[in-house]
N, C-alpha and C positions, 0 to 999 in steps of 0.2 A: 859679116855682123848680122847677115843673114841667119846664120848655122847658130851662133849665140843666141838671138832672139829667138828661134825655133827649141833651142834645148831648156831655154828658161819656160818658156810656155809647156815643154815637156815634164820639167821638174813641179812646175804647179801642179799640173794635172795628176801627176803622182802624187803629190803632197794632200791634194783636195779629195781623190778621190779614194785615195788608200786603198787603192786594189792587191798594193805589196806593202808589207811594213816598210814605216817612214824611214828607218835607218838602212834598208835592204835599198827604197829607191835611191839614196844618196850616193852607197856604194852603185848600183846601177849606172849613173849620171856621171860618176868617177871614171868608169870604166869606157864608157860611150866618149867623155870627152877625152881619155889617153888614145883611142882607137882611131879617132878623126882625127887626131892630129898627124897619124902617119899619111893621112891620103893628100894627094899633091894639089896644091893649093891652099891648105889647110896646116901646115907645120907652124905658123906662129899662134893657133889658139890655144896649145897649152906646149911647154917646155917638158918634154915626155922624161928629160933628167931628174924633172925636179918636181914631177905628176904627185909623189907621194909626202911632198914637204910637209903637206898639211898636220901629217900626224908629228911631226916635229917642231910644229907651230907653238909660240909663245903661249897663245890662248890655249890648245888644247893641254900641252902640259902644264898650264897653269890648272885645267879641271881636275887633270890627274891628281895632282899634287895637292888640290885641297879638299879632293875627296877623300885622300888619305888623312888628312889634319883633323877633318872632320871626324872621321870615324875613330881617331886616334882619341882625341875629346869625348866621344861618346861612349868609347870602351871602357874609360874610367867612372863612366856613371854622372861624369858632369854635366850631361846634357838632359839627363833624367831630372838632376836638379834643379835646372833651369825650367821644363817643363813645367816640375812641380810647383815652382813659383808663380808662373804665369797663370797656372789655373789656379792657385792660392789666392791671390791679390787680384786676379781677374774675372776669376769666376769661370761657368764652364760652359755657358752659352756661347754662341757663332757670333753675335753682334758683339760681345764683349772680347772676347778671345781675338776675332779677325784684327780690328785696329790696334791691340798690343803686339801681336808679331807682326803684321805687316810695316807700323810705325816703327819698330826697333831695327828691322831687317833694312828698311829705306835707310834710318841714320846709320845703322854700320854700313852700308854699302857708298855713302858718302866718303869716306875712309879708305875701305878697304873694297877691291873690285866687285863689280856687284854679282857675277857667278861667284866669286868666293863667299860673298855674306849669305846668299841663297843656298849654298853647299853644306854649310858651317850650321844652318838653321832646320837641315832636312830633316835630321834624325829630331830635333824638339818637337817640329810639326807632326810628324809620324808618332811621337808619343800624345802628344795632347790630342791628335784624334781619337786615339785608342781608348784615353782616359776619359775625354770628353762627349765620346759616342758620336762626333763629329765626323761627317765623310771626310778623307783626306783630300779629295777633288775640291774643296769647299774653301779650302784653307790654303793650299797651295799655288794656285794660280793667283791671288791674292797678293801673298807672298814675294812671288816671283814679280808680278809685276811692279809692287812697289820697292823691290831689290833693284829693278832698271831704272824707276824714276830717282830712287836717291842718288844715282850717278851722277844726276845734275845739280847735286847740293853744293859742292866743291869742284876747285878745277883740279883735283886728282880723282874724283869720281867715277871716270869714265877714259876711254883711252883718246877719244875725239876731244875732250877737252883739255886733257893733257898735253896733246898735239898742238893746238889751236895758238898759242903763244910764239911758236914755233913759225908754224905758219902763216902768225901776222907779223912776223918780223921779217920774212921772207918776202910778204906782200909788200911791205913800208917800201922795199928798195926800190920798185917802180911807181912810188907817189908823191906829189911834193909835200916841203914840209909843210904845210897847212893841212892836209891828208892825211898826214902819217898815225898811225894808229899806237894808242898805248896798250901793254900787256895787261891783262884782267888779272887782280889779285886773287887770291885762295879761296876769299866767300865771296867775292862778286857776284856770283850767281845763286847763292845762298836762298834770296828770296822767291828766284824761280822755282827751284827744287823744292822747297818748302812746300810751297803753292800746290806743284804737283803731287807730292806725296799725299796730300790732304785731297786733292781732288782724286785721288785714286782709291784711297780710303774709302770718302763717302759714296763714291761711286759704288763699289761692291755691296756696301751696309743699305744702301739704297735699292739698287736694283739687283744685288747677286742672287736673290731667290730666284731670276727671271735667267740671268747671262751664264750663270755657274751651272754646273751638270750635279745633278745629286745625288748619283750613285757613283761608289766607290769600293775599291775591295778594302773591308775590313777584316780585324781578326775573328776569327770565329770561335764558336763556342770553347772548342777544344784548348785554346790558348789563354782563357781565361777571362774573355771578353763577354759580357754578360753572364756574369756566374747565375744569378738567381734564376734567369731565363733558362739557362742551360740545366740547372738542378730541376727545374719545375718539369721542363720539358721530355729530360730523359727519365730522370729517377724516379719522377712524384714529389720530389721535397719542397715544400713550398717556404721557401726561406729567401731572407734579404738580409742585407748586411748592414749593423747599426754600430754608431760610436755611442758609450755612456759613460757620464762622470760618473764616477762612487765618491762620495762626501768621506771624511774621516770619521765622522760619527756613525754609517748606516751599520745595518746590522749584517751587511753581508762581510765585513771585515772579519777576518781570522777563519772563514768558510774553506774548505778545498774547491777547487777547481772542477774535480770529475764531478764531485756530490751536487755541487751547483747545476751542471750541464745535465744530470740525470734526474733530479726534481724538478726543474723547468721547461725539460723538453727543449732546450738550446743548447747553442756550443760556443763557447767562449774561445775565439780562434787566437788571440794576440790580446798583450797587455803592454799599458803603457805606465811606467814607475818610477818616479824621479829622475824625469827628462829621459831615460832608456826605453823604447819599444823591443819586445820580444815575441815572437814568434814561435819560438822551442821552450817556451815555459813547462817543466813538466805538470800532469794534471794534477799531482798530488801537491800541488804547492799551493799557498794559503794568498788572499786577498790582503793586501796591505794598501791602506789609502792614506791619503788621496789618490786615485789613481782613474784611468781609462781605463774601457774593456772595449774590443772587436767583439761584437758576437753576431753569430750568424743564426736564425730563427725566425718564426713566423711571428709577421709584426705586431697581431695582436696578444701574442705570447711575449714578447720582449714588451710590449706595453705595461702588461701585467705585471710581469717581473720586475722592472723600474719604478712601477706604485708602490709594488710591495717594500721595495728596500729604499725607498727614498731618492732613486737615481734620475738624473737629467740625461734625457736622450736627445743628441743633437741632429741638427738637420739634415747634414750631409758630415760624410768624412773629413776628417781635420788631421790628428797626427798620424792617422793610420793609411792615410789617402795615397801616400808612396807608397809603402807596404802593396796595398792591395791592386795598384796600378796593374792593368792587363799587360804591361809592358815588363814589369817586374816580377809576377807571379799570378796564380789561377787554377784552377780545376784539373786538376790529371787523373787518370785512368790508369792503374796499375794493377796487373796479374799476379796471382801468386803461382810458382810454377811447380810442378810436381817433384820435382826436385830441393825445392828452397828446404834451407833451415830452420824458415821461423814456420813453418807445419806446425799446427799442438801447442802454438803460442800465441797468447792474447798481447794486444797493442800495449794495455796496461804493465806488462810483465815485460816487453822489451825496449820500454820508454820510445815507442816508436816515434814521439813528436821531438824529442829531444835527440834521440840518435840519428833520424834520419831526416830531420826536418819536416814531416809527413803530418798534418792536420786532420785525422782521418773524420769523414761526415757520415760516410753509408759505407756499408760492404753489400756489392750485388753478388748473390749466390743465387744459381738458376734462375727460377722465376721470381725470387724475392729479394727485395730490398731493407736491409737492416741500418736504421740509425736513429741518433740521439734526438732528431728531429722528426716534426709530424711529416707523415707521410699520407698520400691519397688511400693508401689499402691498409697501413699496419700502423699499430700501436708503435712508439717510441722504444727502442733496444739500448741497453748497456753496453753499446758494441766493443766499450773498451777492456770489457772483460769476455768477449768472444774468440774463441780460440780461432786463428786460420787453417783455411781447409784449404786443398789444390783446385786450383780454377777460380778460388775468391776475387772478384773485381774489386778490389779498393777504391774509394772515391775519396780522394784529399784535396785538400788546399797546399800547394807550396810553391815556393819560390822556385822560378826554373833555374837556376843555376845551383839547387840543391838536385833538382830533376837530373840536370846534365850529369851530375854525379853518380846518381842512383844506374844513370843508364851503363854504368861499369858493374854494377852489382848481380850476380849471379842470381841472389835471392828473390831478384823481382822482374817481370816483363815490362817494359813500358810502353803504353798502347798510344797516349799521347804522342804524336809525333811533331803537328804543327805549331811549334812553340819556340819563342828565342834560344839557340842551343848555344850558348855563348856565356863564360863565366866574365864578369866585368873585372875591372882590376884598380879597384880605388884606393890603391896604395901608389899606384901611377900617375896620379893625378898631378901632383909636381912636376913630373919629367913633362908632361902633357902641357901644361900650361906654360910652362918654362919656354917650351920649342915655339908653342903658338905666338907668344908675344915676339921672341925672336924674329919669327918670319915679319911679324905685323910692323915690327920696328923698322926691319930691312924695308920694308913695302913703303912705310912713309917718309923715312930718313934717310933712305940715298937712292941711287940712280941706278941701282941694281935691277936687271930685269925681272917683271913681276914671276915669271915661272921660276926661276933660281931663288926668287924670295922664299916662295912656297915651297919648294922642294928642301931647302934648309931646315923647314919643321919637320918635313914629311921624312927625310932620313933620320933626323936627329931622335924621332919616336919611336924610328925602327932598331935604332942602335942603343936605346935605352928601354928597348921590349914593352914600350906601350902597345904595340901591336906585331906582329910577326909578319915576315914578308908575305906570305900566304893569305894572311887575314887583309894585307894592304892589297893586294892583287884584286879580292873578294868585294873590297870597299869602292871598288872603280867600277863605274857605271860605263860598261863598255859602249854600248848603245849609245850612249850620248856623245863618246869618242869618237864612233865611226861615224855618226852621222855630222858632226861639225865637220872632221878632217876631209870625208869625204865633196865637200861643199866647196872648200876653200878656192879647188881649181877653178871651178866654175865662175865663182866670184873673181876671180885673176883674170877670166877669159871675158868676162863683160868689161872689166878696166883695159887690158891690153889690148883687145881686139880694137878699141877704138868706139866699140858701142856705146859705152858709158858716156862719153865725150859727144858722141853725135845726137843721142836722145837729150843730153842737157843744152846742146845749143839750138837745136829745132824747138826745145820747151822755150829759152829766152827770146828766140826770134816773134813766139807768142806773145810773150809777155813784154814784147817792144811797145812803149806808150803806157804802159799802166801805171796808175796811181803808185807812190812808195810804198804803202800800206800792201797793194795788191801784189807789187813784186815781194815784197817779205813774203808775204801767203805762200804765191806761186813757190819764193827758195824753199819755204818750212815742207810744202809738200813734196817737192823733187826730192832733198836730202832725206825725207820718209820714204820716200817708194825704191829709193835706191841703195837703203839700208835695209831693205829684205831681200835684195839680190845679191848683195855683196857684202865685205865687211863693212863696219862703219867708218873704221879707219880709212879705208881704202875710199868712201864715199867722201868722209872729210876733205882728205887731202886734195879729190878732185873738182869738188863743188865751193871750196873756200877761195880760191883765186876766182871762178867764176862769178860770186857772191860777191866779192871786193871789188870788181871789174862794173857788175850790175849798179850797185850801190853810188859809185862814183860816178857814173852817168847820169843818173838819175838826181844827183845830189843829196843823196842820203849819207848815214853815217855807216861808213863802211865796216865798222867793228860790230855794230848792232849785228847787219847781216851777216860776218864770217861768225858770231856766237850764235846767230838762229840756225844755221847747218850744223855747228856742232852739237847744239842742245837735240835738234830735231834728228840727229842718226841714232838717237836713244828712243826714237818712237817706233819699234818693233815689238809690235802686240800680234800682228794679224795671223803668221806664220811663226811657227817653231824652229825658224831660222837663227834667231838669238839663243848664245848661248845659255842662257838662263830658261828661255823657253823650253830649249833641247834639254836640258836637266831634270825638269820638273815633271815632264810629260809623262814618261814610263811609270816612276811611282805611282802616281797618281792615275794613270790610266786615261790621259787623255786623248782624245782624234784632232784631229786639224779642224774639224767642224766648230770644236768647243774655241779655239782661239780664235776663229774668223767670226763666231758671235760675241765672244766678251771683248776680243781684242778690237775691234771693228769700232766698237763704241768708244775703247779705250783712246784709239788714235785720234780720235776728232777730238774728245776731251782734251788730249796732251797738245794738239794745235794749238785750238780756243785759249787754255790755260797760259800755255807756255808765249806765245805771240802778246796776248793783254797783258803778262806780267813783264817780258821784253821792253813793251811801251811805256809802260808805268815805271817800270827801274830804272829805263835808262833812257 
């Protein structure tokens, strides 16, 4: 027990100090546990024949499978649409996006294991972060915490609650008939879980500016993020993107796109007509109305243009929001090599926009920048008629899947490298949704292990080529897998060595003679602490019988004490040992101190709200 306590202290020190990466720290602890188990007197510390069983555990395989399922749904573009819907109806401010995302994930995790709900929404939140210009670190922690809280909304939301009725049935065998406990129904805990989710959302809405880290890795300008700022900073193009409505009676109707661009010193980059959006409309096409236009240009120029032709400028992008999202499209820099067949040809002659999907904004030639749009140093130029020369740098707005295809074209050298280099497969959305629903149905309506249910969906998506097997490997966050799998033997050592039982007994001696409420608070705190250093399932199995014994001895309701344990083992926010915390740590760039700061207060709120609701409801 002394060795185990020393290992626990060493692990906490490594996590908090971050002398080495947290996943490497977990692997180091795994190795130390294994080596120590060969020393005389410590043979029972860990079963060396099963030291690596954590890598095949239900939790770890579930995380791998759900990451693949989430990547499959993302590959079809479905997550893009979810993100777009949230931004459209919820707005783009942190105060509006945060409760929608966190509340949705909290609700989903009440039926789906919380790590599954968090993994599925990870790509959605990443896209929302890029589009709304909100640091990812300010969205992922609220989402992750609410995923954990959502697991307390139903009796199938988390593993401890799933186990609880079985543990109650076992505990009943030693109780007289008058004290036997009734099993809990599916929605018995819903008021408690609902209150916890609300408290989590309000906590981050009110205190988020102080407890959440403000810096996060964002998409840089080369990926299309901050298009206007990038054009201004690099090429001196003073331009923004506007969406305007063209009424049927406008004088603009019948005019040619190229002529409009040249005469008004702006660039019509996309059109919306009869329910269809087109970014590859040829520049010789005529305006048909009523329609909407996406225009890149200087604000004063676009305002004068709108006033002249009776157009309405919308306050923000609406129908074009999806197309101009930096996760879908952005600014690309492309060089014309000396052996290109395009040399001597002009963009209009070769139908550059229709053929290659490139909306040409500027040509950077030597020290000069040629553009339709007003620049700092030069007058607008009709670049559609400028012949290409070797070494010309084309600055174009394009969809990333177009750019991915252009990388294989020898007529271009793609300079932009940091962009999503993947081709979406919207034609596979049916298969992806089908296998996701099959997995979800197996989880909800059968007793099949969670990992196997999720693997059914993952393998189904691979067989129907929603994802290739190589894409599936890349979708798995292996740092998360190694972090969790490597810590499992330490949790088992805490339990198998008798350390956990000894700690529990010592605390129960201290609680002897306290009031019923004080005893319940003590049990809740004990369950919280144990869930940080061992699996929540192990903590529940160990503490439920002890909690029932305390309640019977004190004349309290043993069922409430058992439920207190099962709910409190979800109170895992202070360090990233919980599966959800480990999942979100890497993408958002969190440090352990971020969890200590945000999770410490959340832990106290969890205890106060859960204990209050337990006593109000039961």
